[in-house]
VEXMARSE-375904 format. One record per residue: residue number from 1; residue in one letter; x, y, z of N, C-alpha, C in turn. Coordinates in Angstrom, 3 decimals, padded with zeros to 6 digits, always signed. Each point is the difference from the previous one (the first is absolute). Example, Ala and Ser with C-alpha at 12.3 -4.5 7.8 and 13.67 -1.06 7.14 Angstrom:
residues 2
+--------+------+----------+----------+----------+----------+----------+----------+----------+----------+----------+
| drenba | nufi |       nu |       nv |       nw |      cau |      cav |      caw |       cu |       cv |       cw |
+--------+------+----------+----------+----------+----------+----------+----------+----------+----------+----------+
|      1 |    a | +013.190 | -005.690 | +007.800 | -000.890 | +001.190 | +000.000 | +000.900 | +001.200 | +000.000 |
|      2 |    s | -000.350 | +001.050 | -000.720 | +000.820 | +001.190 | +000.060 | -000.770 | +001.090 | +000.730 |
+--------+------+----------+----------+----------+----------+----------+----------+----------+----------+----------+
END
This chain:
residues 121
+--------+------+----------+----------+----------+----------+----------+----------+----------+----------+----------+
| drenba | nufi |       nu |       nv |       nw |      cau |      cav |      caw |       cu |       cv |       cw |
+--------+------+----------+----------+----------+----------+----------+----------+----------+----------+----------+
|      1 |    m | +000.839 | -001.171 | +000.000 | -000.839 | +001.171 | +000.000 | +000.889 | +001.241 | +000.000 |
|      2 |    f | -000.436 | +001.003 | -000.694 | +000.699 | +001.281 | -000.093 | -001.015 | +001.066 | +000.360 |
|      3 |    k | +000.208 | +000.658 | +001.147 | -000.928 | +001.046 | +000.440 | +000.718 | +001.338 | -000.003 |
|      4 |    v | -000.698 | +001.033 | -000.453 | +000.513 | +001.361 | +000.029 | -001.017 | +000.855 | +000.748 |
|      5 |    i | +000.467 | +000.656 | +001.058 | -000.867 | +000.856 | +000.804 | +000.587 | +001.393 | +000.029 |
|      6 |    k | -000.799 | +000.988 | -000.348 | +000.437 | +001.393 | +000.097 | -000.083 | +000.401 | +001.476 |
|      7 |    n | +001.108 | +000.420 | +000.554 | +000.090 | +000.317 | +001.427 | +000.423 | +001.461 | +000.126 |
|      8 |    g | -000.942 | +000.911 | -000.139 | +000.307 | +001.426 | +000.021 | +000.240 | +000.520 | -001.400 |
|      9 |    a | +000.374 | +001.257 | -000.079 | +000.145 | +000.662 | -001.297 | +001.181 | -000.504 | -000.820 |
|     10 |    n | +001.093 | -000.390 | +000.675 | +001.227 | -000.344 | -000.725 | +000.609 | -001.331 | +000.416 |
|     11 |    r | -000.854 | -000.935 | +000.394 | +000.542 | -001.298 | +000.404 | -000.893 | -001.125 | -000.498 |
|     12 |    l | +000.667 | -001.066 | -000.451 | -000.674 | -001.236 | -000.345 | +000.524 | -001.107 | +000.908 |
|     13 |    d | -000.882 | -000.877 | +000.417 | +000.378 | -001.219 | +000.708 | -000.287 | -001.148 | -000.947 |
|     14 |    i | +001.010 | -000.841 | -000.203 | -000.125 | -001.124 | -000.930 | +000.279 | -001.287 | +000.766 |
|     15 |    e | -000.772 | -001.022 | -000.311 | +000.204 | -001.316 | +000.607 | +000.025 | -001.046 | -001.105 |
|     16 |    l | +001.063 | -000.810 | -000.007 | +000.135 | -001.086 | -000.969 | +000.060 | -001.305 | +000.778 |
|     17 |    s | -000.922 | -000.922 | -000.319 | -000.016 | -001.242 | +000.763 | -000.223 | -001.252 | -000.848 |
|     18 |    e | -000.165 | +000.128 | -001.292 | -000.220 | -001.172 | -000.845 | +000.610 | +000.229 | -001.376 |
|     19 |    k | +000.150 | -001.079 | -000.729 | +000.523 | +000.049 | -001.361 | -000.917 | +000.828 | -000.895 |
|     20 |    l | +000.599 | +000.811 | -000.848 | -000.775 | +000.803 | -000.955 | +000.014 | -000.669 | -001.364 |
|     21 |    d | -001.181 | -000.143 | -000.594 | -000.068 | -000.480 | -001.367 | -000.184 | +001.209 | -000.929 |
|     22 |    t | -000.222 | -000.232 | -001.253 | -000.105 | +001.080 | -000.989 | -001.077 | +001.010 | +000.374 |
|     23 |    e | -001.193 | -000.469 | +000.289 | -001.109 | +000.907 | +000.320 | +000.249 | +000.719 | +001.320 |
|     24 |    d | +000.541 | -000.706 | +000.997 | +000.318 | +000.631 | +001.289 | +000.976 | +001.158 | -000.191 |
|     25 |    m | +001.001 | -000.203 | -000.853 | +000.998 | +001.052 | -000.226 | -000.639 | +001.200 | -000.691 |
|     26 |    r | -000.862 | -000.239 | -000.973 | -000.704 | +001.103 | -000.664 | -000.798 | +000.817 | +001.013 |
|     27 |    v | -000.766 | -000.701 | +000.818 | -000.835 | +000.661 | +001.002 | +000.877 | +000.751 | +001.003 |
|     28 |    a | +001.096 | -000.619 | +000.453 | +000.897 | +000.625 | +000.974 | +000.610 | +001.285 | -000.559 |
|     29 |    l | +000.497 | -000.046 | -001.227 | +000.593 | +001.201 | -000.598 | -001.051 | +001.082 | -000.213 |
|     30 |    d | -001.183 | -000.382 | -000.462 | -001.072 | +000.987 | -000.175 | -000.339 | +000.663 | +001.328 |
|     31 |    e | -000.081 | -000.798 | +001.056 | -000.349 | +000.530 | +001.316 | +001.106 | +000.915 | +000.531 |
|     32 |    l | +001.248 | -000.403 | -000.171 | +001.119 | +000.847 | +000.431 | -000.011 | +001.339 | -000.724 |
|     33 |    i | -000.181 | -000.044 | -001.297 | -000.005 | +001.226 | -000.798 | -001.181 | +000.882 | +000.395 |
|     34 |    s | -001.155 | -000.592 | +000.146 | -001.192 | +000.755 | +000.366 | +000.125 | +000.644 | +001.374 |
|     35 |    k | +000.441 | -000.757 | +000.988 | +000.061 | +000.516 | +001.369 | +001.165 | +000.950 | +000.233 |
|     36 |    s | +000.944 | +000.049 | -000.923 | +001.120 | +000.926 | +000.152 | -000.145 | +001.234 | -000.889 |
|     37 |    e | -001.149 | +000.152 | -000.630 | -000.225 | +001.056 | -000.987 | +000.393 | +001.394 | +000.487 |
|     38 |    n | -000.396 | +000.404 | +001.177 | +000.287 | +001.360 | +000.471 | +001.106 | +000.059 | +001.046 |
|     39 |    i | +000.781 | -001.044 | +000.093 | +001.070 | -000.043 | +000.997 | +001.246 | +000.691 | -000.538 |
|     40 |    e | +000.609 | +000.802 | +000.861 | +001.297 | +000.624 | -000.285 | +000.865 | -000.171 | +001.233 |
|     41 |    k | +001.253 | -000.369 | -000.204 | +000.936 | -000.213 | +001.113 | -000.597 | -000.944 | +001.034 |
|     42 |    g | -000.553 | -001.091 | -000.499 | -000.717 | -000.938 | +000.842 | +000.867 | -001.068 | +000.632 |
|     43 |    n | -000.650 | -000.812 | +000.816 | +000.631 | -001.113 | +000.701 | -000.832 | -001.255 | -000.203 |
|     44 |    i | +000.685 | -001.132 | +000.071 | -000.674 | -001.286 | -000.086 | +000.454 | -000.862 | +001.169 |
|     45 |    l | -000.949 | -000.619 | +000.664 | +000.281 | -001.044 | +000.981 | -000.381 | -001.306 | -000.685 |
|     46 |    y | +000.995 | -000.819 | -000.319 | -000.184 | -001.190 | -000.830 | +000.283 | -001.240 | +000.833 |
|     47 |    e | -001.042 | -000.730 | +000.349 | +000.162 | -001.200 | +000.811 | -000.050 | -001.233 | -000.900 |
|     48 |    i | +001.092 | -000.742 | +000.031 | +000.090 | -001.218 | -000.803 | -000.110 | -001.183 | +000.953 |
|     49 |    i | -001.145 | -000.636 | -000.016 | -000.261 | -001.119 | +000.898 | +000.595 | -001.272 | -000.581 |
|     50 |    d | -000.116 | -000.156 | -001.282 | +000.574 | -001.137 | -000.694 | +000.342 | +000.497 | -001.401 |
|     51 |    l | +001.085 | -000.468 | -000.542 | +000.368 | +000.452 | -001.345 | +000.159 | -001.198 | -000.925 |
|     52 |    p | -001.109 | -000.552 | -000.439 | +000.101 | -001.073 | -000.985 | +000.395 | +000.592 | -001.351 |
|     53 |    v | +000.598 | -000.793 | -000.820 | +000.417 | +000.451 | -001.330 | -001.253 | +000.296 | -000.825 |
|     54 |    p | -000.084 | +001.210 | -000.600 | -001.175 | +000.303 | -000.836 | +000.016 | -000.856 | -001.262 |
|     55 |    s | -001.154 | -000.160 | -000.599 | -000.079 | -000.773 | -001.239 | +000.725 | +000.758 | -001.114 |
|     56 |    l | +000.358 | -000.728 | -001.053 | +000.644 | +000.648 | -001.150 | -000.910 | +001.055 | -000.608 |
|     57 |    g | -001.294 | -000.265 | -000.014 | -000.962 | +000.979 | -000.518 | +000.010 | +001.276 | +000.813 |
|     58 |    a | +000.094 | -000.127 | +001.337 | +000.039 | +001.179 | +000.876 | +001.264 | +000.809 | -000.261 |
|     59 |    i | +001.114 | -000.683 | -000.188 | +001.262 | +000.700 | -000.301 | -000.123 | +000.726 | -001.341 |
|     60 |    g | -000.629 | -000.651 | -000.975 | -000.203 | +000.625 | -001.310 | -000.851 | +001.256 | +000.091 |
|     61 |    v | -001.048 | -000.044 | +000.825 | -000.861 | +001.175 | +000.185 | +000.820 | +001.137 | +000.590 |
|     62 |    e | +000.799 | -000.294 | +001.023 | +000.809 | +001.049 | +000.632 | +001.002 | +000.581 | -000.994 |
|     63 |    l | +000.668 | -000.859 | -000.759 | +000.972 | +000.485 | -000.982 | -000.663 | +000.848 | -001.079 |
|     64 |    s | -001.197 | -000.383 | -000.410 | -000.692 | +000.755 | -001.047 | -000.431 | +001.382 | +000.486 |
|     65 |    r | -000.034 | +000.184 | +001.319 | -000.457 | +001.274 | +000.562 | +001.121 | +000.744 | +000.728 |
|     66 |    l | +001.250 | -000.324 | -000.335 | +001.130 | +000.646 | +000.677 | -000.042 | +001.519 | -000.041 |
|     67 |    p | -000.355 | +000.638 | -001.110 | -000.068 | +001.470 | +000.026 | -000.951 | +000.523 | +001.078 |
|     68 |    e | -001.150 | -000.664 | +000.176 | -000.942 | +000.407 | +001.048 | +000.581 | -000.258 | +001.391 |
|     69 |    v | +000.717 | -001.101 | +000.154 | +000.609 | -000.333 | +001.288 | +001.055 | +001.046 | +000.363 |
|     70 |    f | +000.826 | +000.398 | -000.966 | +001.022 | +001.021 | +000.273 | -000.638 | +001.334 | +000.378 |
|     71 |    e | -001.077 | +000.376 | -000.665 | -000.706 | +001.243 | +000.352 | -000.602 | -000.112 | +001.401 |
|     72 |    l | -000.496 | -001.158 | +000.328 | -000.575 | -000.239 | +001.319 | +001.057 | +000.175 | +001.093 |
|     73 |    v | +001.153 | -000.572 | -000.194 | +001.075 | +000.055 | +000.998 | +000.431 | +001.442 | +000.269 |
|     74 |    k | -000.065 | +000.859 | -001.001 | +000.406 | +001.407 | +000.165 | -000.875 | +000.756 | +000.997 |
|     75 |    k | -001.166 | -000.518 | +000.304 | -000.921 | +000.666 | +000.928 | +000.376 | -000.219 | +001.463 |
|     76 |    f | +000.968 | -000.887 | +000.249 | +000.322 | -000.391 | +001.363 | +001.450 | +000.308 | +000.357 |
|     77 |    d | +000.197 | +000.409 | +001.260 | +001.343 | +000.277 | +000.521 | +000.543 | -001.147 | +000.835 |
|     78 |    r | -000.903 | -000.681 | +000.713 | +000.427 | -001.056 | +000.920 | -000.929 | -001.194 | -000.068 |
|     79 |    i | +000.627 | -001.171 | +000.091 | -000.751 | -001.245 | +000.105 | +000.590 | -000.792 | +001.159 |
|     80 |    a | -000.842 | -000.337 | +000.958 | +000.393 | -000.883 | +001.099 | -000.533 | -001.390 | -000.334 |
|     81 |    v | +000.892 | -000.974 | -000.042 | -000.364 | -001.372 | -000.320 | +000.012 | -000.821 | +001.285 |
|     82 |    l | -001.122 | -000.628 | +000.291 | -000.111 | -000.874 | +001.171 | +000.049 | -001.444 | -000.471 |
|     83 |    t | +001.026 | -000.738 | +000.426 | +000.140 | -001.405 | -000.375 | +000.883 | -000.699 | +001.022 |
|     84 |    d | -000.190 | -001.291 | +000.135 | +000.841 | -000.776 | +000.901 | +001.089 | -000.767 | -000.749 |
|     85 |    k | +000.082 | +000.193 | -001.289 | +000.995 | -000.701 | -000.806 | +001.216 | +000.912 | -000.232 |
|     86 |    d | +001.162 | -000.427 | +000.511 | +001.210 | +000.821 | -000.101 | +000.380 | +000.302 | -001.442 |
|     87 |    w | -000.100 | -000.997 | -000.887 | +000.389 | +000.232 | -001.390 | -000.889 | +001.060 | -000.647 |
|     88 |    l | -001.269 | +000.020 | +000.386 | -000.929 | +000.975 | -000.563 | +000.295 | +001.405 | +000.508 |
|     89 |    k | +000.447 | +000.108 | +001.238 | +000.402 | +001.302 | +000.547 | +001.152 | +000.569 | -000.815 |
|     90 |    k | +000.995 | -000.839 | -000.274 | +001.174 | +000.454 | -000.759 | -000.377 | +000.392 | -001.425 |
|     91 |    v | -000.813 | -000.829 | -000.645 | -000.422 | +000.296 | -001.374 | -000.812 | +001.291 | -000.048 |
|     92 |    s | -000.871 | +000.204 | +000.974 | -000.823 | +001.212 | +000.046 | +000.861 | +001.247 | +000.089 |
|     93 |    e | +000.961 | -000.017 | +000.908 | +000.852 | +001.177 | +000.176 | +000.903 | +000.233 | -001.215 |
|     94 |    l | +000.466 | -001.080 | -000.639 | +000.783 | +000.156 | -001.229 | -000.847 | +000.592 | -001.117 |
|     95 |    k | -001.245 | -000.401 | -000.056 | -000.910 | +000.519 | -001.027 | -000.173 | +001.508 | +000.139 |
|     96 |    g | +000.034 | +000.495 | +001.226 | -000.112 | +001.431 | +000.237 | +001.126 | +000.785 | -000.649 |
|     97 |    a | +001.165 | -000.627 | -000.114 | +001.145 | +000.668 | -000.624 | -000.214 | +000.210 | -001.504 |
|     98 |    l | -000.929 | -000.731 | -000.588 | -000.260 | +000.118 | -001.439 | -000.865 | +001.202 | -000.362 |
|     99 |    y | -000.660 | +000.574 | +001.008 | -000.912 | +001.109 | -000.240 | +000.508 | +001.242 | +000.715 |
|    100 |    p | +000.534 | +000.962 | -000.737 | +000.472 | +001.232 | +000.637 | -001.133 | +000.696 | +000.760 |
|    101 |    g | +000.307 | +000.446 | +001.212 | -000.979 | +000.726 | +000.802 | -000.938 | -000.887 | +000.795 |
|    102 |    l | +000.147 | -001.319 | -000.109 | -000.861 | -000.917 | +000.730 | +000.830 | -000.750 | +001.037 |
|    103 |    e | -000.452 | +000.053 | +001.253 | +000.644 | -000.762 | +001.069 | -000.867 | -001.198 | +000.336 |
|    104 |    i | +000.622 | -001.159 | +000.070 | -000.700 | -001.200 | +000.420 | +000.750 | -000.564 | +001.196 |
|    105 |    k | -000.734 | -000.237 | +001.069 | +000.587 | -000.575 | +001.200 | -000.849 | -001.191 | +000.426 |
|    106 |    a | +000.673 | -001.104 | +000.352 | -000.696 | -001.219 | +000.381 | -000.025 | -000.166 | +001.516 |
|    107 |    f | -001.106 | -000.536 | +000.478 | -000.226 | -000.243 | +001.422 | -000.581 | -001.397 | +000.176 |
|    108 |    n | +000.174 | -000.560 | +001.191 | -000.703 | -001.233 | +000.331 | -001.494 | +000.310 | +000.083 |
|    109 |    r | -000.823 | -001.005 | -000.212 | -001.455 | +000.231 | +000.029 | -000.486 | +000.468 | +001.356 |
|    110 |    d | +000.716 | -000.331 | +001.065 | -000.422 | +000.456 | +001.330 | +000.503 | +001.409 | +000.330 |
|    111 |    q | +000.619 | +000.664 | -000.968 | +000.519 | +001.362 | +000.189 | -000.850 | +001.035 | -000.753 |
|    112 |    k | -001.278 | -000.241 | -000.087 | -000.878 | +000.909 | -000.751 | +000.032 | +001.411 | +000.574 |
|    113 |    a | -000.011 | +000.139 | +001.311 | +000.025 | +001.337 | +000.621 | +001.272 | +000.746 | -000.389 |
|    114 |    e | +001.135 | -000.693 | +000.029 | +001.268 | +000.635 | -000.381 | -000.003 | +000.404 | -001.465 |
|    115 |    a | -000.577 | -000.853 | -000.845 | -000.081 | +000.308 | -001.433 | -000.860 | +001.240 | -000.236 |
|    116 |    e | -001.103 | +000.113 | +000.726 | -000.869 | +001.170 | -000.166 | +000.699 | +001.273 | +000.470 |
|    117 |    v | +000.766 | -000.081 | +001.071 | +000.774 | +001.169 | +000.469 | +001.012 | +000.398 | -001.069 |
|    118 |    w | +000.679 | -000.980 | -000.573 | +000.999 | +000.291 | -001.030 | -000.657 | +000.663 | -001.218 |
|    119 |    l | -001.177 | -000.466 | -000.390 | -000.691 | +000.605 | -001.149 | -000.294 | +001.472 | +000.242 |
|    120 |    l | -000.288 | +000.359 | +001.234 | -000.357 | +001.392 | +000.327 | +001.208 | +000.884 | +000.264 |
|    121 |    s | +001.173 | -000.600 | +000.200 | +001.176 | +000.819 | +000.356 | +000.593 | +000.708 | -001.203 |
+--------+------+----------+----------+----------+----------+----------+----------+----------+----------+----------+
END
């Protein structure tokens, strides 16, 4: 499951807990784009409960919409990633280095309060 919740004027909360197929990825990207429409200098609290490998169709959908994804990322300054998987923490923070002006910091899932403080700092 992929849930996107608008949490205030400039914040999205995202939860990923199941494998995404082609249609799930389409819906997820549409929802992200829609809910971030008026966001500027925003933040994301991204909780990854489980990270199963997406289907090839889902990867194809994401690749076909890369220009929209890059425009979406420009709306955000910080992303706090909540996960209990060490490898995912490292990958998340490395991914932040690929986007100028975007900071990504990873936290354990039980550190939600600390992640929210960091997003506001």
